[in-house]
C-alpha positions as CSV (number, residue, x, y, z in Angstrom):
1,X,-15.8,-21.0,39.3
2,X,-13.8,-18.7,37.0
3,X,-14.0,-15.0,37.5
4,X,-15.1,-13.0,34.4
5,X,-12.4,-10.8,33.0
6,X,-14.0,-7.4,33.0
7,X,-11.7,-5.8,30.5
8,X,-12.3,-8.6,28.0
9,X,-16.0,-8.3,28.5
10,X,-15.9,-4.6,27.9
11,X,-13.9,-5.1,24.7
12,X,-16.4,-7.6,23.3
13,X,-19.3,-5.3,24.0
14,X,-17.4,-2.5,22.3
15,X,-17.2,-4.5,19.1
16,X,-20.9,-5.2,19.3
17,X,-22.1,-1.7,20.0
18,X,-19.5,0.5,18.5
19,X,-19.5,-1.1,15.1
20,X,-21.4,0.5,12.3
21,X,-21.5,0.5,8.5
22,X,-20.1,3.2,6.3
23,X,-21.3,1.6,3.1
24,X,-23.4,-1.5,2.6
25,X,-20.6,-3.9,3.5
26,X,-18.0,-1.6,5.1
27,X,-17.2,-1.9,8.7
28,X,-16.0,0.9,11.0
29,X,-14.6,-0.2,14.4
30,X,-14.1,2.2,17.3
31,X,-12.1,0.8,20.2
32,X,-11.4,3.3,22.8
33,X,-9.8,6.3,21.0
34,X,-8.7,4.1,18.1
35,X,-10.7,3.8,14.9
36,X,-10.3,1.1,12.3
37,X,-12.0,1.2,8.8
38,X,-12.5,-2.1,7.0
39,X,-13.9,-1.7,3.4
40,X,-16.3,-4.4,2.5
41,X,-16.8,-6.1,-0.9
42,X,-18.3,-3.9,-3.7
43,X,-19.1,-4.3,-7.3
44,X,-18.7,-1.4,-9.8
45,X,-20.5,-0.8,-13.0
46,X,-19.4,1.8,-15.6
47,X,-21.9,4.4,-16.9
48,X,-23.9,3.9,-20.1
49,X,-22.1,5.2,-23.2
50,X,-22.8,8.7,-24.4
51,X,-21.4,10.4,-27.5
52,X,-19.1,13.4,-26.6
53,X,-19.5,16.5,-28.7
54,X,-15.8,16.3,-29.5
55,X,-16.2,13.0,-31.3
56,X,-19.5,14.0,-33.1
57,X,-17.8,17.2,-34.4
58,X,-14.8,15.3,-35.7
59,X,-17.0,12.8,-37.6
60,X,-19.1,15.6,-39.1
61,X,-15.9,17.2,-40.4
62,X,-14.8,13.8,-41.9
63,X,-18.1,12.9,-43.4
64,X,-17.4,14.4,-46.8
65,X,-14.1,12.6,-47.2
66,X,-15.0,9.1,-45.9
67,X,-17.3,6.3,-47.1
68,X,-19.7,4.8,-44.5
69,X,-18.4,1.8,-42.6
70,X,-19.8,-1.6,-41.7
71,X,-18.5,-3.6,-38.7
72,X,-17.9,-7.0,-40.3
73,X,-16.8,-8.5,-37.1
74,X,-15.5,-7.4,-33.7
75,X,-13.4,-9.9,-31.9
76,X,-11.3,-9.9,-28.8
77,X,-8.0,-11.4,-27.7
78,X,-10.0,-12.2,-24.5
79,X,-13.5,-13.0,-25.9
80,X,-16.5,-12.6,-23.6
81,X,-14.5,-10.9,-20.8
82,X,-17.0,-9.1,-18.6
83,X,-14.9,-7.9,-15.7
84,X,-11.5,-6.8,-14.5
85,X,-10.4,-6.9,-10.9
86,X,-9.4,-3.7,-9.2
87,X,-6.9,-3.8,-6.4
88,X,-7.2,-7.6,-6.5
89,X,-10.7,-7.6,-5.0
90,X,-13.3,-5.3,-6.6
91,X,-14.8,-6.3,-10.0
92,X,-15.3,-3.6,-12.6
93,X,-18.1,-4.3,-15.1
94,X,-19.6,-2.5,-18.1
95,X,-23.3,-1.9,-17.7
96,X,-25.4,-5.1,-17.3
97,X,-22.1,-7.1,-17.3
98,X,-21.8,-6.6,-21.1
99,X,-18.6,-8.1,-22.5
100,X,-16.0,-5.4,-23.0
101,X,-15.7,-6.0,-26.8
102,X,-19.5,-5.8,-27.2
103,X,-19.7,-2.5,-25.2
104,X,-16.9,-0.9,-27.2
105,X,-18.2,-2.2,-30.6
106,X,-21.7,-0.8,-29.7
107,X,-20.1,2.6,-28.9
108,X,-18.2,2.7,-32.2
109,X,-21.3,1.8,-34.2
110,X,-23.5,4.2,-32.3
111,X,-21.1,7.1,-33.0
112,X,-20.7,6.3,-36.7
113,X,-24.5,5.8,-37.1
114,X,-25.3,9.2,-35.6
115,X,-22.9,10.8,-38.0
116,X,-24.3,8.9,-41.1
117,X,-21.0,7.1,-41.4
118,X,-22.4,3.6,-40.9
119,X,-24.3,1.4,-43.4
120,X,-25.0,-2.2,-42.7
121,X,-25.8,-2.7,-46.4
122,X,-23.3,-0.7,-48.4
123,X,-20.6,0.2,-45.8
124,X,-16.9,-0.6,-46.2
125,X,-16.6,-3.9,-44.2
126,X,-14.2,-3.4,-41.3
127,X,-12.9,-6.2,-39.0
128,X,-11.8,-5.2,-35.6
129,X,-9.8,-7.1,-32.9
130,X,-9.7,-5.7,-29.4
131,X,-6.2,-6.6,-28.4
132,X,-6.1,-4.9,-25.1
133,X,-8.4,-3.4,-22.5
134,X,-7.0,-2.9,-19.1
135,X,-6.4,-0.4,-16.3
136,X,-3.9,0.6,-13.7
137,X,-5.3,1.8,-10.4
138,X,-2.0,2.6,-8.4
139,X,0.4,5.5,-9.2
140,X,-0.3,6.9,-12.6
141,X,-3.8,5.5,-13.0
142,X,-4.9,4.9,-16.5
143,X,-7.1,2.9,-18.9
144,X,-5.4,1.4,-21.9
145,X,-7.4,0.3,-25.0
146,X,-5.8,-1.1,-28.1
147,X,-7.4,-2.5,-31.3
148,X,-6.5,-3.6,-34.8
149,X,-8.6,-2.5,-37.7
150,X,-8.6,-4.2,-41.1
151,X,-10.5,-3.6,-44.4
152,X,-10.3,-5.6,-47.7
153,X,-7.2,-4.7,-49.7
154,X,-5.9,-2.2,-47.1
155,X,-3.1,-2.3,-44.6
156,X,-4.1,-3.2,-41.1
157,X,-4.1,-0.4,-38.5
158,X,-3.4,-0.8,-34.8
159,X,-4.4,2.0,-32.5
160,X,-3.6,2.3,-28.8
161,X,-4.8,4.9,-26.4
162,X,-4.0,5.6,-22.7
163,X,-6.4,7.7,-20.6
164,X,-5.0,8.9,-17.3
165,X,-7.1,9.9,-14.3
166,X,-6.7,10.6,-10.6
167,X,-7.3,8.0,-8.0
168,X,-7.5,7.9,-4.2
169,X,-5.3,5.9,-1.9
170,X,-8.2,3.9,-0.5
171,X,-9.1,1.0,-2.7
172,X,-12.9,1.4,-2.4
173,X,-12.7,5.0,-3.6
174,X,-10.0,4.3,-6.2
175,X,-12.0,1.5,-7.8
176,X,-15.0,3.7,-8.1
177,X,-12.9,6.2,-9.9
178,X,-11.5,3.5,-12.2
179,X,-15.1,2.5,-13.1
180,X,-16.1,6.2,-13.7
181,X,-13.2,6.6,-16.1
182,X,-14.1,3.7,-18.4
183,X,-16.5,5.6,-20.6
184,X,-14.2,8.6,-21.0
185,X,-11.5,6.2,-21.9
186,X,-13.6,4.7,-24.7
187,X,-14.5,8.2,-25.9
188,X,-10.8,9.2,-26.1
189,X,-9.9,6.0,-27.8
190,X,-12.5,6.4,-30.5
191,X,-11.5,10.0,-31.1
192,X,-7.9,8.8,-31.6
193,X,-9.2,6.1,-34.0
194,X,-11.1,8.7,-36.2
195,X,-8.1,11.1,-36.1
196,X,-5.7,8.4,-37.4
197,X,-5.0,9.0,-41.1
198,X,-4.3,5.2,-41.6
199,X,-7.8,4.5,-40.2
200,X,-9.3,7.1,-42.5
201,X,-7.6,5.4,-45.4
202,X,-9.6,2.2,-44.6
203,X,-12.8,4.2,-45.5
204,X,-11.6,5.7,-48.8
């Protein structure tokens, strides 16, 4: 009859009794004096969109010089995309897994409507193609959003914005920071759109 290896037995029990969760699917192992943290799978959703005062103030200032707009169509180079992967593992979604182009289009329409610069009946028809929405979560972390705007008889305008933000080294924390920075990135992008003189020309 084989003798039990006492050290192996103690090690197995240490895994059973000294393992606990930091988050819902995270695992923290304590083996003797050593500690090992293993982040589990997580899903991240951005915040709902809200209009920043900076954008509202700019649109109020432009109201007397611009005609109302109407979003004729809002397409994407990657239509229906609902998620981007962070650090190769964690999915980043807009609220309710809304496609990115739908979420950004709704933000644009919401801001214009609140400033009385949107009219579904009489607005200048604008077509928009979202050509890029992506992020970088290592090093100089940033969200990049780019879109092309066109109106009948006017020159197309392509506007690109990069929003930089701080991220942690740990993937689970960093991806949460990526998600939290998505709405501010859209806010900055739209502010840059309204500030662009070529975009303003589309509504004159």
